[in-house]
N, CA, C and O atoms as a Maestro MAE file, in Angstrom:
{
 s_m_m2io_version
 :::
 2.0.0
}

f_m_ct {
 s_m_title
 :::
 protein
 m_atom[340] {
  # First column is atom index #
  i_m_mmod_type
  r_m_x_coord
  r_m_y_coord
  r_m_z_coord
  i_m_residue_number
  s_m_chain_name
  s_m_pdb_residue_name
  s_m_pdb_atom_name
  i_m_atomic_number
  :::
  1 25 0.819 -1.187 0.000 1 A "UNK " " N  " 7
  2 3 0.000 0.000 0.000 1 A "UNK " " CA " 6
  3 2 0.870 1.260 0.000 1 A "UNK " " C  " 6
  4 15 0.570 2.223 -0.706 1 A "UNK " " O  " 8
  5 25 1.946 1.253 0.791 2 A "UNK " " N  " 7
  6 3 2.827 2.416 0.842 2 A "UNK " " CA " 6
  7 2 3.470 2.683 -0.515 2 A "UNK " " C  " 6
  8 15 3.637 3.835 -0.913 2 A "UNK " " O  " 8
  9 25 3.829 1.614 -1.220 3 A "UNK " " N  " 7
  10 3 4.448 1.780 -2.536 3 A "UNK " " CA " 6
  11 2 3.465 2.405 -3.525 3 A "UNK " " C  " 6
  12 15 3.851 3.239 -4.344 3 A "UNK " " O  " 8
  13 25 2.212 2.007 -3.449 4 A "UNK " " N  " 7
  14 3 1.188 2.564 -4.337 4 A "UNK " " CA " 6
  15 2 0.993 4.049 -4.039 4 A "UNK " " C  " 6
  16 15 0.907 4.865 -4.956 4 A "UNK " " O  " 8
  17 25 0.923 4.391 -2.767 5 A "UNK " " N  " 7
  18 3 0.756 5.783 -2.380 5 A "UNK " " CA " 6
  19 2 1.958 6.618 -2.818 5 A "UNK " " C  " 6
  20 15 1.787 7.730 -3.317 5 A "UNK " " O  " 8
  21 25 3.160 6.099 -2.638 6 A "UNK " " N  " 7
  22 3 4.367 6.805 -3.043 6 A "UNK " " CA " 6
  23 2 4.384 7.014 -4.561 6 A "UNK " " C  " 6
  24 15 4.722 8.099 -5.036 6 A "UNK " " O  " 8
  25 25 4.028 6.001 -5.302 7 A "UNK " " N  " 7
  26 3 3.975 6.114 -6.759 7 A "UNK " " CA " 6
  27 2 2.959 7.169 -7.186 7 A "UNK " " C  " 6
  28 15 3.223 7.955 -8.096 7 A "UNK " " O  " 8
  29 25 1.807 7.187 -6.537 8 A "UNK " " N  " 7
  30 3 0.775 8.174 -6.842 8 A "UNK " " CA " 6
  31 2 1.282 9.590 -6.559 8 A "UNK " " C  " 6
  32 15 1.073 10.494 -7.368 8 A "UNK " " O  " 8
  33 25 1.934 9.783 -5.439 9 A "UNK " " N  " 7
  34 3 2.452 11.099 -5.085 9 A "UNK " " CA " 6
  35 2 3.520 11.566 -6.069 9 A "UNK " " C  " 6
  36 15 3.573 12.746 -6.414 9 A "UNK " " O  " 8
  37 25 4.358 10.659 -6.514 10 A "UNK " " N  " 7
  38 3 5.384 11.000 -7.498 10 A "UNK " " CA " 6
  39 2 4.759 11.430 -8.820 10 A "UNK " " C  " 6
  40 15 5.192 12.405 -9.434 10 A "UNK " " O  " 8
  41 25 3.744 10.700 -9.250 11 A "UNK " " N  " 7
  42 3 3.056 11.058 -10.490 11 A "UNK " " CA " 6
  43 2 2.386 12.409 -10.376 11 A "UNK " " C  " 6
  44 15 2.414 13.196 -11.322 11 A "UNK " " O  " 8
  45 25 1.788 12.689 -9.240 12 A "UNK " " N  " 7
  46 3 1.142 13.992 -9.028 12 A "UNK " " CA " 6
  47 2 2.170 15.107 -9.057 12 A "UNK " " C  " 6
  48 15 1.930 16.155 -9.656 12 A "UNK " " O  " 8
  49 25 3.286 14.901 -8.433 13 A "UNK " " N  " 7
  50 3 4.338 15.924 -8.394 13 A "UNK " " CA " 6
  51 2 4.868 16.205 -9.794 13 A "UNK " " C  " 6
  52 15 5.146 17.357 -10.129 13 A "UNK " " O  " 8
  53 25 5.010 15.176 -10.609 14 A "UNK " " N  " 7
  54 3 5.491 15.370 -11.968 14 A "UNK " " CA " 6
  55 2 4.501 16.176 -12.775 14 A "UNK " " C  " 6
  56 15 4.900 16.945 -13.649 14 A "UNK " " O  " 8
  57 25 3.221 16.020 -12.504 15 A "UNK " " N  " 7
  58 3 2.194 16.754 -13.227 15 A "UNK " " CA " 6
  59 2 2.161 18.227 -12.878 15 A "UNK " " C  " 6
  60 15 1.551 19.015 -13.601 15 A "UNK " " O  " 8
  61 25 2.805 18.618 -11.782 16 A "UNK " " N  " 7
  62 3 2.791 20.004 -11.347 16 A "UNK " " CA " 6
  63 2 4.151 20.676 -11.506 16 A "UNK " " C  " 6
  64 15 4.442 21.663 -10.830 16 A "UNK " " O  " 8
  65 25 4.973 20.149 -12.390 17 A "UNK " " N  " 7
  66 3 6.284 20.742 -12.613 17 A "UNK " " CA " 6
  67 2 6.116 22.116 -13.242 17 A "UNK " " C  " 6
  68 15 5.228 22.324 -14.069 17 A "UNK " " O  " 8
  69 25 6.960 23.041 -12.853 18 A "UNK " " N  " 7
  70 3 6.904 24.392 -13.392 18 A "UNK " " CA " 6
  71 2 7.280 24.386 -14.870 18 A "UNK " " C  " 6
  72 15 8.092 23.574 -15.314 18 A "UNK " " O  " 8
  73 25 6.689 25.286 -15.610 19 A "UNK " " N  " 7
  74 3 6.955 25.425 -17.039 19 A "UNK " " CA " 6
  75 2 7.978 26.540 -17.222 19 A "UNK " " C  " 6
  76 15 7.772 27.664 -16.765 19 A "UNK " " O  " 8
  77 25 9.071 26.222 -17.889 20 A "UNK " " N  " 7
  78 3 10.096 27.215 -18.179 20 A "UNK " " CA " 6
  79 2 9.641 28.006 -19.400 20 A "UNK " " C  " 6
  80 15 9.623 27.479 -20.513 20 A "UNK " " O  " 8
  81 25 9.276 29.264 -19.195 21 A "UNK " " N  " 7
  82 3 8.743 30.070 -20.295 21 A "UNK " " CA " 6
  83 2 9.808 30.454 -21.318 21 A "UNK " " C  " 6
  84 15 9.476 30.973 -22.384 21 A "UNK " " O  " 8
  85 25 11.071 30.210 -21.016 22 A "UNK " " N  " 7
  86 3 12.150 30.483 -21.972 22 A "UNK " " CA " 6
  87 2 12.446 29.315 -22.895 22 A "UNK " " C  " 6
  88 15 13.070 29.499 -23.940 22 A "UNK " " O  " 8
  89 25 12.014 28.132 -22.533 23 A "UNK " " N  " 7
  90 3 12.336 26.956 -23.340 23 A "UNK " " CA " 6
  91 2 11.119 26.119 -23.719 23 A "UNK " " C  " 6
  92 15 11.229 25.208 -24.539 23 A "UNK " " O  " 8
  93 25 9.978 26.412 -23.142 24 A "UNK " " N  " 7
  94 3 8.787 25.573 -23.349 24 A "UNK " " CA " 6
  95 2 8.282 25.640 -24.786 24 A "UNK " " C  " 6
  96 15 8.337 26.675 -25.450 24 A "UNK " " O  " 8
  97 25 7.796 24.506 -25.228 25 A "UNK " " N  " 7
  98 3 7.168 24.423 -26.544 25 A "UNK " " CA " 6
  99 2 5.747 24.981 -26.455 25 A "UNK " " C  " 6
  100 15 5.249 25.276 -25.368 25 A "UNK " " O  " 8
  101 25 5.118 25.117 -27.592 26 A "UNK " " N  " 7
  102 3 3.727 25.574 -27.648 26 A "UNK " " CA " 6
  103 2 2.834 24.658 -26.822 26 A "UNK " " C  " 6
  104 15 1.980 25.132 -26.072 26 A "UNK " " O  " 8
  105 25 3.026 23.364 -26.954 27 A "UNK " " N  " 7
  106 3 2.204 22.402 -26.219 27 A "UNK " " CA " 6
  107 2 2.448 22.489 -24.716 27 A "UNK " " C  " 6
  108 15 1.511 22.382 -23.924 27 A "UNK " " O  " 8
  109 25 3.689 22.682 -24.328 28 A "UNK " " N  " 7
  110 3 4.004 22.811 -22.893 28 A "UNK " " CA " 6
  111 2 3.388 24.081 -22.309 28 A "UNK " " C  " 6
  112 15 2.829 24.056 -21.212 28 A "UNK " " O  " 8
  113 25 3.489 25.180 -23.037 29 A "UNK " " N  " 7
  114 3 2.893 26.430 -22.571 29 A "UNK " " CA " 6
  115 2 1.376 26.308 -22.454 29 A "UNK " " C  " 6
  116 15 0.767 26.867 -21.542 29 A "UNK " " O  " 8
  117 25 0.780 25.577 -23.382 30 A "UNK " " N  " 7
  118 3 -0.675 25.421 -23.396 30 A "UNK " " CA " 6
  119 2 -1.187 24.591 -22.218 30 A "UNK " " C  " 6
  120 15 -2.395 24.530 -21.994 30 A "UNK " " O  " 8
  121 25 -0.297 23.957 -21.468 31 A "UNK " " N  " 7
  122 3 -0.739 23.217 -20.283 31 A "UNK " " CA " 6
  123 2 -1.047 24.155 -19.118 31 A "UNK " " C  " 6
  124 15 -1.667 23.749 -18.136 31 A "UNK " " O  " 8
  125 25 -0.614 25.399 -19.231 32 A "UNK " " N  " 7
  126 3 -0.880 26.377 -18.174 32 A "UNK " " CA " 6
  127 2 -2.336 26.828 -18.244 32 A "UNK " " C  " 6
  128 15 -2.872 27.046 -19.331 32 A "UNK " " O  " 8
  129 25 -2.962 26.966 -17.106 33 A "UNK " " N  " 7
  130 3 -4.363 27.374 -17.035 33 A "UNK " " CA " 6
  131 2 -4.538 28.753 -17.682 33 A "UNK " " C  " 6
  132 15 -3.871 29.714 -17.300 33 A "UNK " " O  " 8
  133 25 -5.426 28.837 -18.650 34 A "UNK " " N  " 7
  134 3 -5.706 30.101 -19.315 34 A "UNK " " CA " 6
  135 2 -4.832 30.382 -20.524 34 A "UNK " " C  " 6
  136 15 -5.023 31.386 -21.209 34 A "UNK " " O  " 8
  137 25 -3.874 29.502 -20.791 35 A "UNK " " N  " 7
  138 3 -2.993 29.670 -21.951 35 A "UNK " " CA " 6
  139 2 -3.377 28.624 -22.984 35 A "UNK " " C  " 6
  140 15 -3.134 27.431 -22.799 35 A "UNK " " O  " 8
  141 25 -3.966 29.073 -24.048 36 A "UNK " " N  " 7
  142 3 -4.308 28.172 -25.141 36 A "UNK " " CA " 6
  143 2 -3.270 28.273 -26.238 36 A "UNK " " C  " 6
  144 15 -2.199 28.849 -26.046 36 A "UNK " " O  " 8
  145 25 -3.590 27.714 -27.379 37 A "UNK " " N  " 7
  146 3 -2.648 27.689 -28.498 37 A "UNK " " CA " 6
  147 2 -2.264 29.102 -28.948 37 A "UNK " " C  " 6
  148 15 -1.096 29.367 -29.234 37 A "UNK " " O  " 8
  149 25 -3.239 30.001 -29.011 38 A "UNK " " N  " 7
  150 3 -2.979 31.359 -29.500 38 A "UNK " " CA " 6
  151 2 -2.042 32.130 -28.560 38 A "UNK " " C  " 6
  152 15 -1.106 32.783 -29.019 38 A "UNK " " O  " 8
  153 25 -2.291 32.055 -27.257 39 A "UNK " " N  " 7
  154 3 -1.430 32.760 -26.301 39 A "UNK " " CA " 6
  155 2 -0.061 32.090 -26.216 39 A "UNK " " C  " 6
  156 15 0.950 32.767 -26.026 39 A "UNK " " O  " 8
  157 25 -0.023 30.775 -26.353 40 A "UNK " " N  " 7
  158 3 1.264 30.071 -26.360 40 A "UNK " " CA " 6
  159 2 2.101 30.547 -27.545 40 A "UNK " " C  " 6
  160 15 3.304 30.766 -27.406 40 A "UNK " " O  " 8
  161 25 1.477 30.707 -28.698 41 A "UNK " " N  " 7
  162 3 2.186 31.219 -29.876 41 A "UNK " " CA " 6
  163 2 2.674 32.645 -29.639 41 A "UNK " " C  " 6
  164 15 3.781 33.001 -30.041 41 A "UNK " " O  " 8
  165 25 1.839 33.468 -28.980 42 A "UNK " " N  " 7
  166 3 2.226 34.854 -28.691 42 A "UNK " " CA " 6
  167 2 3.442 34.888 -27.763 42 A "UNK " " C  " 6
  168 15 4.322 35.733 -27.924 42 A "UNK " " O  " 8
  169 25 3.492 33.980 -26.801 43 A "UNK " " N  " 7
  170 3 4.637 33.902 -25.888 43 A "UNK " " CA " 6
  171 2 5.903 33.539 -26.667 43 A "UNK " " C  " 6
  172 15 6.952 34.157 -26.487 43 A "UNK " " O  " 8
  173 25 5.795 32.552 -27.515 44 A "UNK " " N  " 7
  174 3 6.950 32.116 -28.307 44 A "UNK " " CA " 6
  175 2 7.383 33.222 -29.273 44 A "UNK " " C  " 6
  176 15 8.580 33.468 -29.422 44 A "UNK " " O  " 8
  177 25 6.434 33.889 -29.928 45 A "UNK " " N  " 7
  178 3 6.768 34.988 -30.840 45 A "UNK " " CA " 6
  179 2 7.490 36.110 -30.095 45 A "UNK " " C  " 6
  180 15 8.478 36.654 -30.588 45 A "UNK " " O  " 8
  181 25 6.990 36.453 -28.903 46 A "UNK " " N  " 7
  182 3 7.620 37.500 -28.102 46 A "UNK " " CA " 6
  183 2 9.050 37.082 -27.730 46 A "UNK " " C  " 6
  184 15 9.989 37.872 -27.832 46 A "UNK " " O  " 8
  185 25 9.189 35.843 -27.304 47 A "UNK " " N  " 7
  186 3 10.502 35.308 -26.912 47 A "UNK " " CA " 6
  187 2 11.470 35.332 -28.097 47 A "UNK " " C  " 6
  188 15 12.643 35.668 -27.940 47 A "UNK " " O  " 8
  189 25 10.970 34.972 -29.284 48 A "UNK " " N  " 7
  190 3 11.818 34.972 -30.476 48 A "UNK " " CA " 6
  191 2 12.268 36.381 -30.861 48 A "UNK " " C  " 6
  192 15 13.401 36.571 -31.304 48 A "UNK " " O  " 8
  193 25 11.388 37.363 -30.693 49 A "UNK " " N  " 7
  194 3 11.697 38.740 -31.080 49 A "UNK " " CA " 6
  195 2 12.535 39.481 -30.043 49 A "UNK " " C  " 6
  196 15 13.382 40.297 -30.405 49 A "UNK " " O  " 8
  197 25 12.312 39.207 -28.756 50 A "UNK " " N  " 7
  198 3 12.925 39.992 -27.691 50 A "UNK " " CA " 6
  199 2 13.949 39.236 -26.855 50 A "UNK " " C  " 6
  200 15 14.581 39.823 -25.976 50 A "UNK " " O  " 8
  201 25 14.119 37.967 -27.110 51 A "UNK " " N  " 7
  202 3 15.057 37.165 -26.335 51 A "UNK " " CA " 6
  203 2 14.406 36.581 -25.098 51 A "UNK " " C  " 6
  204 15 13.200 36.707 -24.889 51 A "UNK " " O  " 8
  205 25 15.219 35.947 -24.291 52 A "UNK " " N  " 7
  206 3 14.717 35.268 -23.095 52 A "UNK " " CA " 6
  207 2 14.059 36.240 -22.126 52 A "UNK " " C  " 6
  208 15 14.430 37.410 -22.037 52 A "UNK " " O  " 8
  209 25 13.069 35.720 -21.404 53 A "UNK " " N  " 7
  210 3 12.452 36.477 -20.325 53 A "UNK " " CA " 6
  211 2 13.452 36.526 -19.176 53 A "UNK " " C  " 6
  212 15 13.977 35.492 -18.763 53 A "UNK " " O  " 8
  213 25 13.713 37.710 -18.664 54 A "UNK " " N  " 7
  214 3 14.667 37.857 -17.559 54 A "UNK " " CA " 6
  215 2 14.059 37.420 -16.233 54 A "UNK " " C  " 6
  216 15 14.760 36.907 -15.361 54 A "UNK " " O  " 8
  217 25 12.759 37.622 -16.086 55 A "UNK " " N  " 7
  218 3 12.041 37.182 -14.886 55 A "UNK " " CA " 6
  219 2 10.596 36.905 -15.283 55 A "UNK " " C  " 6
  220 15 10.161 37.286 -16.370 55 A "UNK " " O  " 8
  221 25 9.867 36.254 -14.417 56 A "UNK " " N  " 7
  222 3 8.507 35.850 -14.794 56 A "UNK " " CA " 6
  223 2 7.599 37.047 -15.020 56 A "UNK " " C  " 6
  224 15 6.645 36.949 -15.791 56 A "UNK " " O  " 8
  225 25 7.867 38.174 -14.370 57 A "UNK " " N  " 7
  226 3 7.041 39.370 -14.572 57 A "UNK " " CA " 6
  227 2 7.085 39.869 -16.012 57 A "UNK " " C  " 6
  228 15 6.144 40.514 -16.473 57 A "UNK " " O  " 8
  229 25 8.169 39.576 -16.726 58 A "UNK " " N  " 7
  230 3 8.278 39.981 -18.127 58 A "UNK " " CA " 6
  231 2 7.198 39.348 -18.989 58 A "UNK " " C  " 6
  232 15 6.902 39.846 -20.075 58 A "UNK " " O  " 8
  233 25 6.615 38.271 -18.525 59 A "UNK " " N  " 7
  234 3 5.556 37.612 -19.295 59 A "UNK " " CA " 6
  235 2 4.375 38.551 -19.521 59 A "UNK " " C  " 6
  236 15 3.647 38.408 -20.504 59 A "UNK " " O  " 8
  237 25 4.184 39.502 -18.625 60 A "UNK " " N  " 7
  238 3 3.080 40.458 -18.766 60 A "UNK " " CA " 6
  239 2 3.275 41.400 -19.951 60 A "UNK " " C  " 6
  240 15 2.346 42.114 -20.329 60 A "UNK " " O  " 8
  241 25 4.459 41.413 -20.536 61 A "UNK " " N  " 7
  242 3 4.721 42.229 -21.719 61 A "UNK " " CA " 6
  243 2 4.131 41.608 -22.984 61 A "UNK " " C  " 6
  244 15 4.020 42.267 -24.018 61 A "UNK " " O  " 8
  245 25 3.756 40.339 -22.891 62 A "UNK " " N  " 7
  246 3 3.188 39.620 -24.033 62 A "UNK " " CA " 6
  247 2 1.732 40.032 -24.190 62 A "UNK " " C  " 6
  248 15 0.966 40.017 -23.226 62 A "UNK " " O  " 8
  249 25 1.358 40.397 -25.402 63 A "UNK " " N  " 7
  250 3 -0.021 40.782 -25.691 63 A "UNK " " CA " 6
  251 2 -0.969 39.641 -25.320 63 A "UNK " " C  " 6
  252 15 -0.800 38.509 -25.774 63 A "UNK " " O  " 8
  253 25 -1.955 39.946 -24.499 64 A "UNK " " N  " 7
  254 3 -2.924 38.937 -24.083 64 A "UNK " " CA " 6
  255 2 -2.663 38.359 -22.701 64 A "UNK " " C  " 6
  256 15 -3.485 37.610 -22.173 64 A "UNK " " O  " 8
  257 25 -1.519 38.704 -22.111 65 A "UNK " " N  " 7
  258 3 -1.198 38.233 -20.760 65 A "UNK " " CA " 6
  259 2 -1.368 39.422 -19.812 65 A "UNK " " C  " 6
  260 15 -0.471 40.253 -19.669 65 A "UNK " " O  " 8
  261 25 -2.511 39.482 -19.181 66 A "UNK " " N  " 7
  262 3 -2.780 40.563 -18.244 66 A "UNK " " CA " 6
  263 2 -2.461 40.161 -16.818 66 A "UNK " " C  " 6
  264 15 -2.023 39.043 -16.549 66 A "UNK " " O  " 8
  265 25 -2.689 41.085 -15.922 67 A "UNK " " N  " 7
  266 3 -2.372 40.871 -14.505 67 A "UNK " " CA " 6
  267 2 -3.133 39.688 -13.922 67 A "UNK " " C  " 6
  268 15 -2.565 38.884 -13.183 67 A "UNK " " O  " 8
  269 25 -4.406 39.579 -14.251 68 A "UNK " " N  " 7
  270 3 -5.233 38.503 -13.692 68 A "UNK " " CA " 6
  271 2 -4.729 37.129 -14.140 68 A "UNK " " C  " 6
  272 15 -4.579 36.222 -13.322 68 A "UNK " " O  " 8
  273 25 -4.471 36.982 -15.421 69 A "UNK " " N  " 7
  274 3 -3.954 35.711 -15.940 69 A "UNK " " CA " 6
  275 2 -2.570 35.424 -15.353 69 A "UNK " " C  " 6
  276 15 -2.282 34.302 -14.936 69 A "UNK " " O  " 8
  277 25 -1.726 36.447 -15.330 70 A "UNK " " N  " 7
  278 3 -0.389 36.270 -14.771 70 A "UNK " " CA " 6
  279 2 -0.461 35.781 -13.329 70 A "UNK " " C  " 6
  280 15 0.252 34.849 -12.958 70 A "UNK " " O  " 8
  281 25 -1.301 36.389 -12.524 71 A "UNK " " N  " 7
  282 3 -1.427 36.000 -11.121 71 A "UNK " " CA " 6
  283 2 -1.860 34.544 -10.982 71 A "UNK " " C  " 6
  284 15 -1.460 33.857 -10.042 71 A "UNK " " O  " 8
  285 25 -2.678 34.079 -11.920 72 A "UNK " " N  " 7
  286 3 -3.172 32.699 -11.832 72 A "UNK " " CA " 6
  287 2 -2.130 31.656 -12.239 72 A "UNK " " C  " 6
  288 15 -2.266 30.484 -11.886 72 A "UNK " " O  " 8
  289 25 -1.093 32.063 -12.975 73 A "UNK " " N  " 7
  290 3 -0.090 31.091 -13.442 73 A "UNK " " CA " 6
  291 2 1.306 31.317 -12.878 73 A "UNK " " C  " 6
  292 15 2.190 30.488 -13.094 73 A "UNK " " O  " 8
  293 25 1.529 32.406 -12.166 74 A "UNK " " N  " 7
  294 3 2.898 32.739 -11.761 74 A "UNK " " CA " 6
  295 2 3.565 31.672 -10.893 74 A "UNK " " C  " 6
  296 15 4.788 31.535 -10.911 74 A "UNK " " O  " 8
  297 25 2.779 30.927 -10.143 75 A "UNK " " N  " 7
  298 3 3.360 29.859 -9.317 75 A "UNK " " CA " 6
  299 2 3.771 28.650 -10.164 75 A "UNK " " C  " 6
  300 15 4.487 27.770 -9.686 75 A "UNK " " O  " 8
  301 25 3.322 28.612 -11.406 76 A "UNK " " N  " 7
  302 3 3.579 27.463 -12.273 76 A "UNK " " CA " 6
  303 2 4.625 27.726 -13.348 76 A "UNK " " C  " 6
  304 15 4.862 26.871 -14.201 76 A "UNK " " O  " 8
  305 25 5.262 28.914 -13.315 77 A "UNK " " N  " 7
  306 3 6.225 29.242 -14.362 77 A "UNK " " CA " 6
  307 2 7.574 29.622 -13.749 77 A "UNK " " C  " 6
  308 15 7.659 30.098 -12.617 77 A "UNK " " O  " 8
  309 25 8.609 29.396 -14.532 78 A "UNK " " N  " 7
  310 3 9.977 29.778 -14.168 78 A "UNK " " CA " 6
  311 2 10.676 30.303 -15.417 78 A "UNK " " C  " 6
  312 15 10.183 30.141 -16.534 78 A "UNK " " O  " 8
  313 25 11.837 30.937 -15.211 79 A "UNK " " N  " 7
  314 3 12.638 31.389 -16.349 79 A "UNK " " CA " 6
  315 2 13.961 30.641 -16.467 79 A "UNK " " C  " 6
  316 15 14.710 30.844 -17.423 79 A "UNK " " O  " 8
  317 25 14.245 29.786 -15.508 80 A "UNK " " N  " 7
  318 3 15.450 28.967 -15.557 80 A "UNK " " CA " 6
  319 2 15.116 27.547 -15.167 80 A "UNK " " C  " 6
  320 15 14.126 27.300 -14.480 80 A "UNK " " O  " 8
  321 25 15.930 26.628 -15.598 81 A "UNK " " N  " 7
  322 3 15.729 25.245 -15.174 81 A "UNK " " CA " 6
  323 2 16.508 25.014 -13.887 81 A "UNK " " C  " 6
  324 15 17.072 25.955 -13.329 81 A "UNK " " O  " 8
  325 25 16.544 23.804 -13.422 82 A "UNK " " N  " 7
  326 3 17.221 23.488 -12.149 82 A "UNK " " CA " 6
  327 2 18.711 23.786 -12.186 82 A "UNK " " C  " 6
  328 15 19.336 23.995 -11.146 82 A "UNK " " O  " 8
  329 25 19.276 23.804 -13.385 83 A "UNK " " N  " 7
  330 3 20.715 24.062 -13.520 83 A "UNK " " CA " 6
  331 2 21.003 25.549 -13.696 83 A "UNK " " C  " 6
  332 15 22.158 25.940 -13.865 83 A "UNK " " O  " 8
  333 25 19.969 26.377 -13.658 84 A "UNK " " N  " 7
  334 3 20.157 27.814 -13.774 84 A "UNK " " CA " 6
  335 2 20.211 28.333 -15.194 84 A "UNK " " C  " 6
  336 15 20.581 29.486 -15.415 84 A "UNK " " O  " 8
  337 25 19.848 27.504 -16.162 85 A "UNK " " N  " 7
  338 3 19.891 27.915 -17.576 85 A "UNK " " CA " 6
  339 2 18.580 28.493 -18.017 85 A "UNK " " C  " 6
  340 15 18.438 28.889 -19.174 85 A "UNK " " O  " 8
  :::
 }
 m_bond[339] {
  # First column is bond index #
  i_m_from
  i_m_to
  i_m_order
  :::
  1 1 2 1
  2 2 3 1
  3 3 4 2
  4 3 5 1
  5 5 6 1
  6 6 7 1
  7 7 8 2
  8 7 9 1
  9 9 10 1
  10 10 11 1
  11 11 12 2
  12 11 13 1
  13 13 14 1
  14 14 15 1
  15 15 16 2
  16 15 17 1
  17 17 18 1
  18 18 19 1
  19 19 20 2
  20 19 21 1
  21 21 22 1
  22 22 23 1
  23 23 24 2
  24 23 25 1
  25 25 26 1
  26 26 27 1
  27 27 28 2
  28 27 29 1
  29 29 30 1
  30 30 31 1
  31 31 32 2
  32 31 33 1
  33 33 34 1
  34 34 35 1
  35 35 36 2
  36 35 37 1
  37 37 38 1
  38 38 39 1
  39 39 40 2
  40 39 41 1
  41 41 42 1
  42 42 43 1
  43 43 44 2
  44 43 45 1
  45 45 46 1
  46 46 47 1
  47 47 48 2
  48 47 49 1
  49 49 50 1
  50 50 51 1
  51 51 52 2
  52 51 53 1
  53 53 54 1
  54 54 55 1
  55 55 56 2
  56 55 57 1
  57 57 58 1
  58 58 59 1
  59 59 60 2
  60 59 61 1
  61 61 62 1
  62 62 63 1
  63 63 64 2
  64 63 65 1
  65 65 66 1
  66 66 67 1
  67 67 68 2
  68 67 69 1
  69 69 70 1
  70 70 71 1
  71 71 72 2
  72 71 73 1
  73 73 74 1
  74 74 75 1
  75 75 76 2
  76 75 77 1
  77 77 78 1
  78 78 79 1
  79 79 80 2
  80 79 81 1
  81 81 82 1
  82 82 83 1
  83 83 84 2
  84 83 85 1
  85 85 86 1
  86 86 87 1
  87 87 88 2
  88 87 89 1
  89 89 90 1
  90 90 91 1
  91 91 92 2
  92 91 93 1
  93 93 94 1
  94 94 95 1
  95 95 96 2
  96 95 97 1
  97 97 98 1
  98 98 99 1
  99 99 100 2
  100 99 101 1
  101 101 102 1
  102 102 103 1
  103 103 104 2
  104 103 105 1
  105 105 106 1
  106 106 107 1
  107 107 108 2
  108 107 109 1
  109 109 110 1
  110 110 111 1
  111 111 112 2
  112 111 113 1
  113 113 114 1
  114 114 115 1
  115 115 116 2
  116 115 117 1
  117 117 118 1
  118 118 119 1
  119 119 120 2
  120 119 121 1
  121 121 122 1
  122 122 123 1
  123 123 124 2
  124 123 125 1
  125 125 126 1
  126 126 127 1
  127 127 128 2
  128 127 129 1
  129 129 130 1
  130 130 131 1
  131 131 132 2
  132 131 133 1
  133 133 134 1
  134 134 135 1
  135 135 136 2
  136 135 137 1
  137 137 138 1
  138 138 139 1
  139 139 140 2
  140 139 141 1
  141 141 142 1
  142 142 143 1
  143 143 144 2
  144 143 145 1
  145 145 146 1
  146 146 147 1
  147 147 148 2
  148 147 149 1
  149 149 150 1
  150 150 151 1
  151 151 152 2
  152 151 153 1
  153 153 154 1
  154 154 155 1
  155 155 156 2
  156 155 157 1
  157 157 158 1
  158 158 159 1
  159 159 160 2
  160 159 161 1
  161 161 162 1
  162 162 163 1
  163 163 164 2
  164 163 165 1
  165 165 166 1
  166 166 167 1
  167 167 168 2
  168 167 169 1
  169 169 170 1
  170 170 171 1
  171 171 172 2
  172 171 173 1
  173 173 174 1
  174 174 175 1
  175 175 176 2
  176 175 177 1
  177 177 178 1
  178 178 179 1
  179 179 180 2
  180 179 181 1
  181 181 182 1
  182 182 183 1
  183 183 184 2
  184 183 185 1
  185 185 186 1
  186 186 187 1
  187 187 188 2
  188 187 189 1
  189 189 190 1
  190 190 191 1
  191 191 192 2
  192 191 193 1
  193 193 194 1
  194 194 195 1
  195 195 196 2
  196 195 197 1
  197 197 198 1
  198 198 199 1
  199 199 200 2
  200 199 201 1
  201 201 202 1
  202 202 203 1
  203 203 204 2
  204 203 205 1
  205 205 206 1
  206 206 207 1
  207 207 208 2
  208 207 209 1
  209 209 210 1
  210 210 211 1
  211 211 212 2
  212 211 213 1
  213 213 214 1
  214 214 215 1
  215 215 216 2
  216 215 217 1
  217 217 218 1
  218 218 219 1
  219 219 220 2
  220 219 221 1
  221 221 222 1
  222 222 223 1
  223 223 224 2
  224 223 225 1
  225 225 226 1
  226 226 227 1
  227 227 228 2
  228 227 229 1
  229 229 230 1
  230 230 231 1
  231 231 232 2
  232 231 233 1
  233 233 234 1
  234 234 235 1
  235 235 236 2
  236 235 237 1
  237 237 238 1
  238 238 239 1
  239 239 240 2
  240 239 241 1
  241 241 242 1
  242 242 243 1
  243 243 244 2
  244 243 245 1
  245 245 246 1
  246 246 247 1
  247 247 248 2
  248 247 249 1
  249 249 250 1
  250 250 251 1
  251 251 252 2
  252 251 253 1
  253 253 254 1
  254 254 255 1
  255 255 256 2
  256 255 257 1
  257 257 258 1
  258 258 259 1
  259 259 260 2
  260 259 261 1
  261 261 262 1
  262 262 263 1
  263 263 264 2
  264 263 265 1
  265 265 266 1
  266 266 267 1
  267 267 268 2
  268 267 269 1
  269 269 270 1
  270 270 271 1
  271 271 272 2
  272 271 273 1
  273 273 274 1
  274 274 275 1
  275 275 276 2
  276 275 277 1
  277 277 278 1
  278 278 279 1
  279 279 280 2
  280 279 281 1
  281 281 282 1
  282 282 283 1
  283 283 284 2
  284 283 285 1
  285 285 286 1
  286 286 287 1
  287 287 288 2
  288 287 289 1
  289 289 290 1
  290 290 291 1
  291 291 292 2
  292 291 293 1
  293 293 294 1
  294 294 295 1
  295 295 296 2
  296 295 297 1
  297 297 298 1
  298 298 299 1
  299 299 300 2
  300 299 301 1
  301 301 302 1
  302 302 303 1
  303 303 304 2
  304 303 305 1
  305 305 306 1
  306 306 307 1
  307 307 308 2
  308 307 309 1
  309 309 310 1
  310 310 311 1
  311 311 312 2
  312 311 313 1
  313 313 314 1
  314 314 315 1
  315 315 316 2
  316 315 317 1
  317 317 318 1
  318 318 319 1
  319 319 320 2
  320 319 321 1
  321 321 322 1
  322 322 323 1
  323 323 324 2
  324 323 325 1
  325 325 326 1
  326 326 327 1
  327 327 328 2
  328 327 329 1
  329 329 330 1
  330 330 331 1
  331 331 332 2
  332 331 333 1
  333 333 334 1
  334 334 335 1
  335 335 336 2
  336 335 337 1
  337 337 338 1
  338 338 339 1
  339 339 340 2
  :::
 }
}
């Protein structure tokens, strides 16, 4: 029973991994609540034109990402991976 519970917890934790907005694909970005295909494309287009996001607040510079949406996803996004890239 403990092994089943541990496996379940590991799977849940993997499902809540933060999305790196500097490297995420369109599909990865679209996993964020409120970010569909169109906004994911806008994020990638902004990133391609302006370079990497320096911090998560820079995401609000993307057309269609307002304060309310940003507040709902900010806990789920990062600008670097575990290695600091």
